[in-house]
C-alpha positions as CSV (number, residue, x, y, z in Angstrom):
1,M,-10.8,0.5,31.1
2,N,-12.5,-2.8,30.7
3,W,-11.5,-3.9,27.2
4,H,-14.0,-6.8,27.3
5,D,-16.8,-4.2,26.9
6,L,-15.2,-2.2,24.1
7,C,-15.5,-2.2,20.3
8,V,-12.0,-1.3,19.0
9,L,-11.1,-0.3,15.4
10,V,-7.6,0.1,13.9
11,T,-7.1,1.9,10.7
12,G,-4.2,0.6,8.6
13,G,-5.0,-2.7,10.3
14,T,-3.1,-4.9,7.9
15,G,0.2,-3.0,8.2
16,S,3.1,-4.0,10.4
17,F,1.7,-2.2,13.5
18,G,-1.9,-3.3,12.8
19,R,-1.0,-7.0,12.7
20,K,0.9,-6.9,15.9
21,F,-1.8,-4.8,17.6
22,V,-4.5,-7.2,16.6
23,E,-2.4,-10.1,17.9
24,V,-1.7,-8.6,21.3
25,V,-5.2,-7.2,21.8
26,L,-7.0,-10.5,20.9
27,R,-4.6,-12.6,23.0
28,E,-4.4,-10.4,26.1
29,L,-7.3,-7.9,26.2
30,G,-10.3,-9.8,24.7
31,P,-12.4,-6.9,23.3
32,K,-16.0,-7.3,22.5
33,K,-15.2,-6.5,18.9
34,L,-12.0,-5.7,17.0
35,I,-12.4,-4.2,13.5
36,I,-9.5,-4.2,11.1
37,L,-9.9,-1.4,8.5
38,S,-7.6,-1.3,5.5
39,R,-7.8,-0.9,1.8
40,D,-5.9,-4.1,0.8
41,E,-8.2,-7.1,0.3
42,L,-5.3,-9.5,-0.2
43,K,-3.7,-8.6,3.1
44,Q,-7.1,-8.9,4.8
45,H,-7.5,-12.3,3.3
46,E,-4.0,-13.4,4.5
47,M,-4.7,-11.9,8.0
48,R,-8.0,-13.7,8.2
49,Q,-6.2,-17.0,8.0
50,R,-4.5,-16.2,11.3
51,F,-7.3,-14.2,12.9
52,P,-10.5,-15.6,11.6
53,D,-13.8,-13.7,11.8
54,R,-16.0,-16.8,12.1
55,G,-18.0,-18.2,15.0
56,D,-17.5,-16.3,18.3
57,S,-14.4,-14.5,17.1
58,P,-14.4,-10.7,17.9
59,S,-12.5,-10.0,14.7
60,R,-14.1,-8.1,11.8
61,Y,-12.6,-7.0,8.5
62,F,-13.7,-3.8,6.8
63,I,-12.4,-2.7,3.4
64,G,-12.0,1.1,3.4
65,D,-9.7,4.0,3.0
66,V,-9.2,6.9,5.4
67,R,-9.5,9.2,2.4
68,D,-13.2,8.1,2.1
69,R,-15.0,10.1,4.7
70,E,-18.4,8.4,4.2
71,R,-16.8,4.9,4.6
72,L,-15.3,5.9,7.9
73,Y,-18.8,7.1,9.1
74,R,-20.1,3.6,8.4
75,A,-17.1,1.9,9.9
76,F,-17.1,3.9,13.2
77,Q,-20.7,3.2,14.1
78,G,-20.8,1.7,17.6
79,V,-17.0,1.9,18.0
80,D,-15.5,3.0,21.4
81,V,-11.8,3.2,20.6
82,V,-10.0,4.0,17.4
83,V,-6.3,3.5,16.8
84,H,-5.3,5.5,13.7
85,A,-2.3,3.7,12.1
86,A,-3.0,4.2,8.4
87,A,-0.4,6.4,6.7
88,L,1.9,6.8,3.8
89,K,5.2,6.6,5.6
90,Q,8.1,6.0,3.2
91,V,10.1,9.3,3.0
92,P,11.1,9.0,-0.7
93,A,7.6,7.9,-1.8
94,C,6.1,10.9,0.0
95,E,8.6,13.2,-1.6
96,Y,7.8,11.9,-5.1
97,N,4.0,11.7,-4.5
98,P,3.3,14.8,-2.3
99,F,-0.4,15.1,-3.1
100,E,-1.0,11.5,-2.2
101,A,0.8,11.9,1.1
102,I,-1.3,15.0,1.9
103,L,-4.5,13.2,1.0
104,T,-3.8,10.2,3.3
105,N,-1.8,11.6,6.1
106,I,-3.6,15.0,6.6
107,M,-7.0,14.7,5.0
108,G,-7.3,11.2,6.2
109,A,-6.6,12.4,9.8
110,K,-9.3,15.0,9.4
111,N,-11.8,12.4,8.2
112,V,-11.0,10.2,11.2
113,I,-11.6,13.1,13.5
114,D,-14.9,14.1,11.9
115,A,-16.2,10.6,11.9
116,A,-15.1,9.8,15.4
117,I,-16.8,12.9,16.8
118,D,-20.0,12.4,14.9
119,C,-20.2,8.7,15.6
120,G,-19.5,9.1,19.3
121,V,-16.2,7.3,19.5
122,K,-14.8,7.8,23.1
123,R,-11.0,7.6,22.6
124,V,-8.9,8.1,19.4
125,L,-5.1,7.7,19.4
126,T,-3.0,8.4,16.3
127,L,0.5,7.1,15.7
128,S,3.2,9.7,15.0
129,T,6.9,9.8,14.4
130,D,10.1,11.5,15.4
131,K,10.2,12.9,11.8
132,A,7.2,15.2,12.8
133,V,9.6,17.2,15.1
134,N,11.2,20.1,13.2
135,P,10.4,18.3,9.9
136,I,12.6,18.6,6.8
137,N,10.7,16.1,4.6
138,L,7.1,16.0,3.5
139,Y,6.3,12.8,5.5
140,G,7.4,14.6,8.7
141,A,5.4,17.7,7.7
142,T,2.2,15.7,7.1
143,K,2.6,13.9,10.4
144,L,3.2,17.2,12.2
145,C,-0.1,18.5,10.7
146,A,-1.8,15.3,11.8
147,E,-0.6,15.8,15.3
148,K,-1.9,19.4,15.3
149,L,-5.3,18.2,14.0
150,F,-5.6,15.5,16.7
151,V,-4.6,17.8,19.6
152,D,-7.0,20.5,18.4
153,G,-9.7,17.8,17.7
154,N,-10.4,17.9,21.5
155,A,-11.6,21.6,21.1
156,Y,-13.4,20.7,17.9
157,A,-15.4,18.0,19.7
158,G,-16.8,20.7,22.1
159,A,-19.0,19.2,24.8
160,R,-19.0,15.7,23.1
161,A,-17.2,12.9,24.8
162,T,-14.7,12.1,22.1
163,R,-11.0,12.6,23.1
164,F,-7.9,12.6,20.9
165,S,-4.2,12.0,21.7
166,C,-1.0,11.1,19.9
167,A,1.7,8.5,20.4
168,R,5.0,9.6,18.9
169,Y,8.0,7.2,18.7
170,G,11.0,6.3,16.6
171,N,11.9,3.7,14.0
172,V,10.3,0.3,14.4
173,V,12.7,-2.6,14.2
174,A,12.2,-4.5,11.0
175,S,9.1,-2.7,9.9
176,R,8.4,-2.7,6.2
177,G,10.7,-0.4,4.2
178,S,13.0,0.3,7.1
179,V,16.8,0.1,6.9
180,I,17.0,-3.3,8.7
181,P,15.3,-5.4,6.0
182,I,17.6,-3.7,3.4
183,L,20.7,-4.6,5.4
184,L,19.5,-8.2,5.9
185,E,19.1,-8.5,2.1
186,Q,22.4,-6.9,1.3
187,R,24.6,-8.9,3.8
188,H,24.3,-12.0,1.7
189,N,26.5,-10.3,-0.9
190,G,29.1,-9.4,1.6
191,R,28.7,-5.6,1.0
192,I,26.1,-3.2,2.5
193,T,25.3,0.5,1.9
194,L,25.0,3.2,4.6
195,T,23.9,6.7,4.0
196,D,26.1,8.1,6.7
197,P,27.7,6.0,9.5
198,R,27.3,8.9,12.0
199,M,23.5,8.8,11.6
200,T,21.7,7.9,14.8
201,R,18.1,6.7,15.2
202,F,15.7,5.9,18.0
203,W,14.5,2.2,18.0
204,I,11.5,0.4,19.3
205,T,10.2,-3.1,18.6
206,L,6.7,-3.7,17.2
207,D,5.7,-5.4,20.5
208,Q,6.9,-2.4,22.5
209,G,5.2,0.0,20.2
210,V,1.9,-1.8,20.5
211,R,2.1,-2.0,24.3
212,F,2.9,1.7,24.5
213,V,-0.1,2.5,22.4
214,I,-2.4,0.4,24.6
215,Q,-1.0,2.1,27.7
216,C,-1.6,5.6,26.1
217,I,-5.2,4.7,25.3
218,E,-5.8,3.6,28.9
219,E,-4.2,6.7,30.4
220,M,-5.0,9.5,28.0
221,E,-7.1,12.5,29.0
222,G,-7.1,14.2,25.6
223,G,-4.6,16.5,23.9
224,E,-1.4,14.7,25.0
225,I,1.5,13.7,22.8
226,F,3.1,10.7,24.5
227,V,6.8,10.0,23.9
228,P,8.3,6.8,25.2
229,K,11.9,6.6,26.5
230,I,13.5,4.3,24.0
231,P,17.1,3.5,23.0
232,S,19.2,4.9,20.2
233,T,22.1,3.6,18.1
234,T,24.3,4.7,15.2
235,L,23.7,3.1,11.8
236,L,27.3,2.0,11.9
237,D,26.8,0.0,15.1
238,L,23.5,-1.3,13.6
239,S,25.3,-2.5,10.5
240,R,28.0,-4.2,12.6
241,A,25.4,-6.1,14.5
242,L,23.4,-7.2,11.5
243,A,26.2,-7.6,8.9
244,P,29.5,-8.3,10.7
245,G,32.5,-8.5,8.4
246,C,30.7,-7.0,5.4
247,E,32.2,-4.2,3.4
248,V,30.5,-0.8,3.8
249,D,29.8,1.6,1.0
250,V,28.8,5.1,2.2
251,I,26.3,6.6,-0.3
252,G,25.5,9.9,1.4
253,V,22.4,11.2,3.1
254,R,19.3,11.1,0.9
255,P,16.9,14.0,0.4
256,G,14.7,14.6,3.4
257,E,16.9,12.7,5.8
258,K,18.4,14.0,9.1
259,I,21.7,12.9,10.6
260,H,19.9,12.7,14.0
261,E,16.3,12.6,15.0
262,V,14.4,14.4,17.8
263,L,11.5,13.0,19.7
264,L,11.0,16.1,21.9
265,S,12.1,19.6,20.9
266,E,13.3,22.4,23.2
267,D,10.1,24.3,22.5
268,E,7.9,21.4,23.3
269,A,9.8,20.7,26.5
270,Q,8.5,24.0,27.9
271,H,5.0,22.4,28.2
272,A,6.0,18.7,28.8
273,V,6.5,16.6,31.9
274,E,8.8,13.6,32.5
275,L,7.7,10.3,33.9
276,D,9.8,7.3,34.6
277,H,9.1,5.6,31.3
278,M,7.9,8.4,29.0
279,F,7.5,12.1,28.4
280,V,4.0,13.7,28.1
281,I,3.7,16.8,25.9
282,L,0.7,18.7,27.2
283,P,-1.7,20.8,25.1
284,L,-0.9,24.5,25.1
285,D,-4.2,25.2,26.9
286,G,-3.4,22.8,29.6
287,G,-7.0,21.7,30.3
288,H,-7.8,18.4,32.0
289,A,-4.5,16.9,30.7
290,A,-2.5,19.3,32.9
291,K,-4.3,18.2,36.0
292,R,-4.1,14.5,35.0
293,W,-0.3,14.7,34.6
294,S,0.4,17.1,37.5
295,G,2.7,14.5,39.1
296,G,5.1,14.6,36.2
297,R,8.5,16.3,36.6
298,P,9.0,19.6,34.7
299,L,11.9,19.5,32.2
300,A,14.9,21.8,32.4
301,P,15.1,24.8,30.2
302,G,16.6,23.9,26.8
303,F,15.9,20.2,27.3
304,R,15.9,18.2,24.0
305,Y,15.3,14.5,23.6
306,A,17.4,13.6,20.5
307,S,18.9,10.3,19.2
308,D,22.5,11.5,19.4
309,S,22.3,12.8,23.0
310,N,19.9,10.2,24.3
311,P,21.5,8.7,27.5
312,L,20.1,5.3,26.5
313,Q,22.5,4.3,23.8
314,L,22.5,0.6,22.8
315,A,25.7,-1.3,23.6
316,P,26.5,-4.1,21.1
317,E,25.2,-6.8,23.4
318,A,21.9,-4.9,24.0
319,L,21.6,-4.2,20.2
320,T,21.9,-7.8,19.4
321,E,19.3,-8.6,22.0
322,L,16.9,-6.0,20.6
323,L,17.3,-7.4,17.1
324,G,16.7,-10.9,18.3
325,P,16.7,-13.5,15.6
326,L,17.4,-10.9,12.9
327,A,21.0,-10.4,14.1
């Protein structure tokens, strides 16, 4: 791919992922145009101070909501690549506002698919989460639906050139609403709260997530769910790295939370392959994706990529390095 010739659009472009994606793409890839679509005019104004849309800048800012199908049709005109990062992602908020979660995470995904096909977008990649695997909360269930829609979007596109794939990864270090900012705030009081010290989570930095997404866009054939190989740690080890010496109050697992997360289930492993740096879950019909990834290694029966059994567990030193200046 020659990014210099491409018009790229990112939904949810003023969120944590969107800001980092724009930073990396502008600095390293130099697209012809980069459209930041979001519904928050204040965040767009703040982002414009860092990434201006004046002069010969490729940046453009577009107020819009993925719930608004007509607005997406307008935004997607002339776009080559769409990264769909817009979502309601806070588990408690989705539990309390289920209809809102469905409208954004499921119906929004449908709108993106329809607009991309009809506007001739070539590649569309959506961001997903480990919570979409065997979901027990509404957020995970909506992201599972979005994954299914995106994989099936390739059949829906028919003979048209639009192709859809998914990038599924774990918790993003220090993203808004995650446990890390909460611990950073609590540690000043000398006492922190943990839901369950046994709890394990996959971790990835924003920069790693963005670079993984860029790689997936470049390599996708259509219909794949890409899963990176990323490290895990327990919440107890995380708290010790972020708040050493603090008293710990265990408050119990909240509704909709798992003790351990899974990025690749046993059932999915039957039609997935392993590469050195990631797993690729192939569409059930195989298609062009099966040929594209024929060099991947088949997974053993019963294979499961979970945060508690992940061979890449962060030692204290590696955890401190991952957290960087936050630790």
